[in-house]
N, C-alpha and C positions, 0 to 999 in steps of 0.2 A: 504494499499500500504505499502510495506517495505520501511523503510528509507533508502536511500543509504549510503555507508561510506563516511567521509570526507577524500579526499585524501591528499589536501592542507590546510591548516589552518593560516591564516595570522592575526594577532593581534598586536593592538596599533602602526601600522608602519607609521613612518614618513620619509621624506626624505627631508632636507633642502640644497640648493645649496648656497655655498659661502665661503667665508674665515673663520669664525668661526661659523658653524652650529650649535655646542653645546650651544653656548650662545644663537643663534637665537630659538633654540628649546625650550627654557624656555617660550619665549614670544609665540610662537605658541601654546605649551600646556595650556597657560593661556587664549587662545581664540582668539588671534590676527590671522587676515585673510590675503590672499596673498597679497592683493594691498598694505595694510599697512605694511607688514612684508618689501615689496621691498623699500616703499617710507623711511620708519624710519630707517631702519636697512640695506638697501642694499642687503638682502637675497631674494632667490625666495625659496617660499614653495611649493615644487614638489608635495609631500604626505602629507596628514593630518588624523591622526589617523584612519588608515585603518584597518576594520577588517571584514574579509571575510572567509567563508567555501567553498571551491571547491570540489564539489561531485565527486566520482569515476564515469567514464562512462557518464558523462554529457559534453555538451557544455556550458561553461560559458562565456558570452560576456560581455565584457567591453568596454561601450562606453562613447563618450564625444567629444566636440569640440576641436578645437587645442589649446593645452596649459591645458587642462584639468588633464591630467595626467595620461592618460591610458597607453602610451608607458612606461613610467617612472615605472609605477606598475608592467608590464609583465616584465620588465628587472631585477626586483628584485627577481622574482622567481626563475631565474637560476642564480642569483648573477652575472648578468654582470652590475649591479649597487648596491653598498653597502648602506644600511639604515643609516640613523642617528640615529633611534631608532625603536626598535620593534622586532617582532618575525616572522619568517616563517618557518612552519614545512611540511614536506612531509612524510606521513606514521610514525609521530611522531617522526621523525629525523629531528633536528634543522639544517637548511640549512646554518644559519649564522655561526656555529660553525664547519662545513666541513673544513678540510685543503684543500690546493690546489690541491693534488693528488685528494682526495675524491671528490672534486667539477668537477674536469676533468673527473673521471669516471661516475659521476651524469649527467654530460652533454652529453657523449658519449652513456649512455646506458638506462637512465632514461627519459629525456628531449630531444626532437627534436624541432627545431625552422623554421617556414617558414616565409619568410621574404617579403616585399613587392617589393621590386626590385630582387626579386628572388635568388640573390646571387649563380648563378651557376657560376661553373669553365669553363670558355670560351674554354678552351684547350683539356676539357674532353667531351667524347661523352655522350649521354643521358644515356646509361648503365652505364659508369664509374661514372657520376654525382649520379645517384640513388644507387650506391653500395658503395659510398665513405664512408659511416658510418662502413660498414662491413670490408672495407680494412683497415681503421685505428685500427679496433680491430684485425687485424691480420690474417683475414680469407681467406682461399685459394680461387684462382680466379674462379674456376670454381663452387665453392660452393655459393660464395658471387653473381655469375652472375645467378645463379638459383633462388635464393631468391630475387635478385632485379627483374628479369623477372616477377616474380609472381605480384609485384606491379605495374610494367610497364603496365601489361595487364589490372590490376584493373581500372588503371586512364585512361585506353582507350589509350595507346600510343604504341601500339604493331606496328611494322614496322618502328620505328623511333629510335631503340636501337643505330643506328651507326652514328645519325644525331648530327651535334654539336648545341650548343645554340642558335647562330645566325642565323641558318636555321630552327628555330622554331617559331612560333608566341608567342605572350605574353601569350596566355590562355595554349598553349602547355608548355611553360617553367614553368608556375605555377604548371602545371600537373606534371613536372618533380621534381619540388620543394616538393609536397605533397608525390609522390612516394619516394622521399629520406628520407622525414620524416618517413614514413610508415616502410621503409625497416629495419630502425635502430632499429624496434620493440620496440620502448619506450612506457612508461608508460603514459607520459603526451606530447602532442603537444601543442606548444606555435605558436600562429599564430598573427602576427603583421601586421595589415592592409595589409593582404595577398592579398586580390582580389581588393584593391582600385585603382590599376595602370590599371585595364583591362577594356575594353569597356563595356557598360551596359550588352549587349547580352551574352556575352561572361561571364561576372562576375555573371550573373544569372546561367549558365551552371555550374560554378563552385561551386556555393552554393548549386545547385542540387546534383551535384557528392559527394561533402564533406557530405550532409545530407545521401545519398545512402550509402557510406562508413561507416559512423556512425552507421547505422541500424545493420550491421553486426559486426563491431569491438568494438563498444562500448568504445572509447578512452576517456579519460580525457582531453578535449580539452579546451583551453583557448583562446578566439578569439578577436582580438582588431578590432575595427571599429569606425568610426564617422557616420557612415549611420543607421539611425533608421530603415529603411526598411529592411536591412541585419540584424540588431540585432534581431529583432523581427521573422524574419525568421529561424534563426540558434538557438538562445538561448533556452536552459533549464532553466538558470538562467541568469538573465540580471542586470547588476551594471552599474549605471549611474554616471559619476564623473564631478565635475565642480570646478575649482579653486584647485583641489588637494584633495578633499573630497567627500564621496560618498553621494550623495543627495537621492538617492532610489535604494534599490536593491530587486529582487524576482523575483517570475514568470512572464515573460513579460505580458501575458494575464492581471494578476492582476493588474501590474503598468498601463496599458493602461486604465483600467477601474477604477483605483483608485491611479491616481496621488496626489502625497503628497505635491507637492511645485509647485509654478507658474512656475518655470522653467522646470518641467517635463510636465506641462501642455503645455507650448509653444512647447516643443518637440513633443508633441503627435498631436497638433492641426491638422496638415496638413495631417495625416496618413488617408489613405482610410480604415477606420474601418471595413467596411463591408468584406473585402478581408483578413484583418489580424486577426479579432476577431474569434474565435471558437465557435461552439455550445456549448462546455463543460463549457465555462465560463459564460454563460448566462441561462443555463438550469434550471429547478427546478426539486428537487428529485421527485422520483416516488410517487404518491399520488392515493390511490385505488379509490377516489371520480372522478379523471379524466380516463375516459375510452374511449371518442370517440375521434380519431385522423385523420387527413386529409391524413396522410401518415407517413412515417419513414424517419428519417435523422440521418446522423452518428456523434458520438460523436465528432470527430475530424475535422467535416466539417465546411467550413467558412460558413459567413452569407449570403456573396454573393450568393452562390449556394441554400441556404434556401429561399432569397427572390424571385430568379427565380424560386424555386419550387412552392412556394405559389402564383406566379403572382400578388403579393403585396396586397394579400387579409389580412388585419390585425385581422380578426376573426378567423383564422385557428390555430390550435394545431397539432403539431407533435411529435410523439413518438422518443425518442432518443435511438439509439441503439449504443452498444458497444461489439464488438465479438459476434455478433448475439444474444444478449441478451438486454431486456430494463433497462437502468438505468436512466430513467427521463423523463421529457417532457419539450417541448419549445412552449411559446405562442409567436405568431407573434408580439403581443404588446409590450412584452418584448424585443423582438429583435429590433424594430424600437427605443425604449426608449435608448439602448445602443449605437445607431448608432450617438446619440447628446453627444458631448464631455462635461464632467462636467464641470461647470464653478468654479473657486476657487476664492474667494473674499479674496483680500490682506486688512487684518486689519491694516497695516500701512496707 
């Protein structure tokens, strides 16, 4: 598989809130943690030594509990927050060195943002909200409305072009926000808790919509959430934060099967593993000695469907298919082992 290009590179990023962050930085770089820095020096450690590569065309999900630093991190990427130390590059351009004018252009053309609270202009219609970024660039009304209409239809809001935000449900308002971000034709979409204010069913529908759009668009999306189910559903690359530092990052299935910390183990302990884990994560590679199969399963199928197919028979072996070709096999015994969370022993 060809490795994707790094779109955004973050290196050695620190953010400290307080009156003298430079002095407090020296304590943080020597290993002082967030509680000690607050108690002993009255400074808040927002981010600690963040190192991340965000790949082009992928959904990178940053998750953690309240106070973990996830929203602080995403706001560094478009420099709504200035770092105490570190480097952020997009396409090898150092975002930290952009002038005010260069930063304004970047926010208008290269990065779009979808907010938790929708951030729609209440006195403007759906069409006017969606076309806002093109209006700010000086595009003529007819041309920008034609472009906006395309994305209104993509997010399934046709017929509501002349409605105002207060005439739309929460889910519809968030669709407007997504259409507005897409209309800007930006290379990167930042989504900060974009679905967390929605009811569960609407939230699930919005997740499905985003994944459908991403299949065609292949945008570079950075998505913030505190919900692990949402993170596992959306992420190509998952980053888990705690107290401003990265506890673990990687492919979500790998993290679920190989948590490297008791904190991660606790995070994933209540997950329905059968519904989340995919065949690809636990299958074995093709073996010429294994030739008898109870049937075929898809590479990306979840384990819940395989269990139903097997009717719980632990002796069965299935051939794994990807794009109509065999790529491995799956023993039901291995499947059931994967359903049991790994226990991490705390040596302390």
